[in-house]
C-alpha positions in Angstrom: 0.0 0.0 0.0 3.0 2.3 0.2 5.5 3.5 -2.4 7.2 0.7 -4.2 10.7 -0.3 -3.2 12.9 -2.7 -5.1 15.2 -5.1 -3.2 18.4 -6.7 -4.6 21.4 -8.4 -3.2 22.7 -11.6 -1.6 20.0 -14.2 -1.1 17.5 -12.5 -3.4 16.9 -14.1 -6.8 16.6 -11.3 -9.2 14.6 -8.4 -7.8 11.8 -8.3 -5.3 9.2 -5.5 -5.2 7.6 -4.4 -2.0 5.3 -1.5 -1.1 5.2 -1.2 2.7 3.2 1.4 4.4 4.4 3.6 7.2 8.1 4.0 6.3 9.6 7.5 6.3 10.4 9.1 3.0 14.1 8.9 3.8 14.1 5.1 4.5 15.8 4.1 1.2 18.6 6.8 1.5 19.1 6.0 5.2 19.5 2.3 4.3 22.0 3.2 1.6 24.0 5.1 4.2 23.8 2.1 6.6 25.1 -0.3 3.8 28.1 2.0 3.5 29.1 1.1 7.1 29.4 -2.6 6.3 30.4 -4.8 8.2 29.0 -2.5 10.8 25.4 -1.3 10.6 21.9 -2.3 11.4 19.7 -5.0 10.0 16.0 -4.2 9.7 13.0 -6.4 10.3 9.6 -5.2 8.9 6.5 -6.7 10.6 2.9 -6.5 9.5 0.5 -8.7 11.5 1.9 -12.3 11.1 4.1 -11.3 8.2 7.8 -10.7 8.7 10.6 -9.6 6.3 14.2 -9.3 7.3 16.4 -6.8 5.5 20.1 -7.5 6.2 22.4 -4.5 5.7 23.7 -6.1 2.5 20.3 -5.7 0.8 20.3 -3.0 -1.8 17.1 -0.9 -1.8 16.0 1.5 -4.6 12.8 3.2 -5.4 10.9 2.3 -8.6 11.3 5.9 -9.9 15.1 5.6 -9.5 15.1 2.4 -11.5 13.1 4.0 -14.3 15.6 6.9 -14.5 18.5 4.5 -15.1 
């Protein structure tokens, strides 16, 4: 229900598209800053009811609009 985010990286076959609600507009850029700290940094777990998605710091996030620009 939110803005579409594209996930890529280790453990992800191809690309995954998600559209979570409630994330701040700066979420994707903050995650990119977090990835730059590797191996330090923070992993994120998104929870919605009984659904759980883990985003390790190695996951690359981008917005659909950014992908279309490239």
